[in-house]
C-alpha positions in Angstrom: -5.8 -15.0 8.4 -3.1 -12.1 8.6 -3.3 -9.0 6.5 -0.4 -6.9 5.2 -0.8 -3.4 6.3 0.3 -0.3 4.5 0.2 2.9 6.1 -0.7 6.1 4.1 0.1 9.4 5.7 -2.7 11.9 4.4 -6.0 12.7 6.0 -7.1 13.9 2.4 -9.7 11.2 1.0 -9.2 12.9 -2.6 -5.5 12.6 -2.5 -5.7 9.2 -1.1 -8.0 8.3 -3.9 -6.0 9.7 -6.6 -2.9 7.5 -5.2 -4.7 4.7 -4.3 -3.9 2.3 -7.3 -0.4 3.7 -7.6 0.1 2.8 -3.6 -1.1 -0.9 -3.8 1.2 -1.2 -7.4 4.2 -0.1 -5.5 6.5 -3.0 -3.8 7.4 -2.4 -0.5 9.7 -4.2 1.9 8.7 -4.5 5.6 9.1 -1.4 7.3 10.5 0.4 4.5 8.8 3.8 3.6 8.7 5.8 0.0 7.1 9.0 -0.8 4.5 9.5 -3.7 3.5 12.8 -4.8 4.5 14.2 -1.5 2.3 11.6 0.5 4.5 9.4 2.6 3.5 5.3 2.5 5.0 2.5 4.3 4.8 -0.9 4.8 3.6 -1.3 8.3 3.7 -5.1 8.8 1.2 -7.9 9.3 -2.0 -7.2 11.5 -4.3 -10.1 12.3 -8.1 -10.2 11.0 -9.4 -9.3 14.6 -7.6 -5.8 13.9 -10.6 -4.8 11.6 -13.0 -5.7 14.1 -11.2 -3.8 17.0 -10.8 -0.4 14.9 -14.3 -1.0 13.9 -15.4 -0.6 17.6 -13.6 2.6 17.6 -15.1 6.1 17.4 -13.7 8.1 14.5 -12.7 5.0 12.4 -14.0 4.8 9.0 -14.2 1.4 7.6 -14.4 1.0 3.5 -14.1 -2.4 1.7 -13.1 -2.5 -1.8 -15.5 -4.0 -4.4 -14.6 -7.4 -5.9 -11.4 -7.5 -3.5 -10.6 -8.6 -0.3 -8.9 -5.4 0.7 -10.0 -3.4 3.7 -9.3 0.5 4.0 -9.2 2.2 7.3 -9.3 6.0 7.8 -8.5 7.3 11.1 -6.8 10.7 12.0 -4.1 11.8 9.6 -4.2 8.3 8.3 -5.2 5.6 6.2 -4.3 1.9 6.3 -4.8 -0.4 3.3 -5.1 -4.0 4.6 -4.2 -6.7 1.9 -4.7 -10.2 2.5 -1.4 -12.3 2.6 -2.5 -15.0 -0.2 -2.7 -12.2 -3.1 0.2 -10.0 -1.7 0.7 -6.5 -3.8 -1.9 -6.4 -6.4 -0.7 -5.3 -9.9 
């Protein structure tokens, strides 16, 4: 299974959390970038399911799961990555 990856360029969890619902509701074309309230987001293509396991092994990577949805969020450095299962696409 592949997952769609949305990159969010901030290291501020509070800002990320405030924008999260808006981010996943924003339609993005492949490799498209948009700016929401001063934060750049981009559609970063598809990643394989093993990507989460590889990232989980790295120091400094925080892995979060969204309850009741099959969404994984990775935080590392100045970046959050939202991984959405391909079957559901962008949630509305």
